[in-house]
C-alpha positions, -999 to 999 in steps of 0.1 A, spaced: 374 383 146 404 366 151 416 347 179 451 346 195 458 319 222 481 328 251 503 319 276 509 336 304 518 337 344 502 353 376 520 370 400 523 341 420 540 322 392 509 297 382 507 293 343 476 306 326 463 296 291 435 311 273 420 324 242 411 359 233 390 373 205 406 407 195 414 424 164 451 425 167 476 411 187 491 441 204 452 444 219 454 409 230 488 415 247 474 449 263 440 429 275 462 402 293 483 429 310 448 444 321 442 411 340 471 410 358 488 383 341 523 388 323 522 372 289 552 344 279 537 338 242 509 348 221 503 335 189 474 336 165 452 306 171 446 277 145 412 273 133 391 251 165 419 251 184 411 255 221 439 255 246 465 246 224 451 213 206 432 200 236 396 203 217 408 169 200 410 149 233 377 166 239 360 154 210 359 120 228 329 119 247 330 95 280 294 112 287 277 95 256 284 61 268 261 69 303 225 61 306 206 93 295 192 97 334 229 96 346 237 118 320 219 147 327 223 144 365 260 146 363 254 177 332 238 198 361 264 225 372 269 216 408 266 249 433 302 264 430 318 271 467 325 306 477 361 312 470 352 301 432 323 325 432 348 350 443 373 345 418 346 344 390 334 379 402 365 394 406 376 380 369 344 399 359 352 432 370 383 431 362 376 426 323 344 451 324 367 478 343 392 476 316 366 489 293 351 461 278 313 457 265 297 432 287 295 405 255 329 404 253 338 405 286 319 371 293 333 361 258 364 362 275 355 345 309 347 315 287 382 314 280 398 322 313 408 297 339 379 300 367 385 269 388 351 255 398 326 273 371 325 258 340 330 281 311 296 264 296 280 295 324 296 324 310 290 310 277 249 309 280 252 342 299 269 356 270 244 342 249 214 358 272 230 390 275 238 393 235 196 384 233 191 412 249 186 401 286 203 421 314 226 402 333 211 394 362 180 381 343 205 357 325 218 349 357 187 342 375 180 318 344 211 296 360 200 295 399 225 263 405 250 286 402 239 322 408 225 328 443 196 352 453 217 372 465 241 379 435 212 383 413 199 409 434 232 424 437 238 426 399 206 438 394 210 467 421 244 476 402 228 477 370 201 499 382 226 524 400 254 520 371 278 510 393 283 470 381 319 471 384 320 484 419 292 459 433 313 431 414 344 438 437 321 438 470 308 407 460 340 389 454 353 408 486 322 396 503 320 359 491 362 359 499 353 368 534 330 341 536 353 315 522 379 327 548 356 321 577 350 284 562 384 277 562 390 289 596 365 266 606 380 238 588 414 244 600 399 246 635 385 207 626 411 193 613 431 183 644 403 166 660 393 149 631 426 132 627 426 123 663 392 106 668 396 88 633 436 76 644 417 64 681 387 46 666 415 26 639 433 19 670 406 5 691 392 -14 658 427 -30 653 433 -41 690 394 -56 689 397 -76 659 435 -84 654 450 -79 688 425 -95 714 414 -127 698 455 -137 697 456 -128 737 421 -142 745 436 -178 731 466 -175 747 451 -168 783 422 -194 773 456 -219 775 461 -212 810 440 -219 844 443 -185 861 411 -158 868 414 -130 844 410 -96 857 376 -77 856 393 -49 832 401 -81 804 368 -102 809 349 -69 800 375 -59 770 375 -97 760 333 -100 763 334 -67 738 362 -82 714 341 -117 710 309 -93 704 320 -72 679 336 -104 660 300 -123 658 274 -93 659 295 -65 639 265 -68 615 238 -57 643 262 -27 653 264 -19 615 225 -21 615 224 1 647 247 27 631 232 31 602 192 27 615 205 55 642 221 77 613 188 77 592 164 84 624 189 116 630 185 129 595 146 123 598 145 142 630 167 173 618 148 175 584 114 181 605 108 214 618 103 207 653 135 188 653 158 211 635 144 239 653 155 219 687 186 213 672 196 245 664 187 258 696 210 233 715 240 242 692 238 281 699 233 268 736 257 245 737 289 254 760 322 264 744 310 255 705 278 277 713 297 306 709 313 301 679 285 290 663 268 324 677 295 343 666 293 331 626 256 330 626 254 368 638 283 377 617 264 360 583 234 379 590 252 413 596 276 412 564 254 394 543 228 423 549 250 454 553 265 440 516 233 443 502 221 472 516 253 490 506 246 475 470 214 497 468 191 463 477 157 474 491 160 467 529 125 448 528 141 425 501 175 425 516 159 410 551 146 385 527 179 373 508 194 371 541 167 354 556 174 325 530 211 323 535 207 317 572 211 282 583 198 284 616 157 282 622 156 305 651 175 334 635 156 328 603 123 330 623 137 362 638 146 376 604 115 370 590 100 389 621 120 421 616 110 423 582 71 418 587 78 449 614 96 471 591 68 466 567 44 478 593 67 509 596 91 501 624 128 508 627 153 477 619 165 479 654 134 477 669 121 443 662 161 430 666 158 441 701 121 424 707 137 391 694 159 386 725 175 367 701 205 392 684 232 404 708 228 441 727 253 453 706 244 447 675 209 460 681 229 495 694 248 498 667 219 495 643 200 521 657 231 544 656 228 532 624 195 546 612 199 576 633 233 583 615 217 570 582 246 545 578 232 511 587 252 490 558 281 503 576 270 496 612 267 463 602 298 460 582 315 471 613 296 445 635 303 420 608 342 428 609 344 423 647 322 391 649 348 378 619 376 390 648 358 372 679 354 339 658 390 339 651 396 339 688 370 319 697 380 291 674 417 291 688 403 288 720 381 262 710 409 239 697 431 246 724 404 230 746 395 203 725 429 191 727 438 183 761 401 167 762 407 143 732 441 136 747 429 128 780 401 104 765 423 84 741 448 80 771 421 68 797 411 45 760 449 31 758 459 29 796 425 6 797 430 -13 771 470 -19 780 457 -28 818 434 -51 807 464 -70 786 493 -68 813 470 -75 849 464 -112 832 503 -113 820 513 -103 856 491 -129 870 504 -155 849 542 -149 862 535 -147 890 514 -183 895 548 -197 873 570 -185 900 
């Protein structure tokens, strides 16, 4: 089948290039338009040409010069980000909905720009499907890219004959989680910048400015105030024993990592995070929203409840919530409703228990869980905003106090020196 290289633009104006395997040029143009792109140029691709002659540059493989072990590690597919998975899933859904057979759609995916997911992923999926495997089984052979949640939802879509709908729901699912992550990141940007700038300021003052002032003060016979003596002592300690401070920090980090990795330590940290003032509410809203969104999406797409609970348990990052979900799965296996073990755990909010119970009575548990997820995500946005509003004045007061102490330590002896001269 002939190949056609094309250049097109998205609605945002971004330029997209690729290659399509289709019968003729008009079919290529129609396929590009079905992808929501505006074609600029569609030409017959030359043999061996990929992405306008970029294959020539790819013939030079820097990986060949690396040691085999390192080359194998670097060649492993990294775990994609949520936004990348959302884009990949949406593109695949668009291609299948346009009427393409699955193998043709996967072949087209190798030429589409899907940031973060290498074209080899789609190529391997196409080869597996061509050999007779289902799409979910092919994805199961790439666990680094596709999680159990993804694979089981695709399998449920295949069995129910609604693969496109399932893919669209998954794309929406990943998009919503990506937005929540973005909110966390944006909320932490300002505090992180203030803390980093404060640490750099203190380091500059301790290692550069303070030794110079110490030399000046030592030339005069005046008694230094207590804040100045403390600051000079701390500066001299850092200059003489900075390596010891670095060693202590490294040991503390290693001990913390080991404590966090242990079952008891990790559980205690998770418990502390859920009960911490201010940030605890943010963490709880994120956890319960993630639980409701994941379980609701799985059930909505036809995944059996026990399998859905198991996958949800694997996705959640908090050990306490994991244990509660595991006990819920055991209780459901014994014939109990979903709401009963959730209530008995004393961990989940009463609102969640009540809405899940109503969902069971009305036969719409997925709808109840998705409504809960929307509620918690809305509350999370407000909680993040409040947290940043509280952090800002606290950081300003702390940094102001540090700067005031530094200035006081410098100006007090200067005032004494001026008084002694007069």
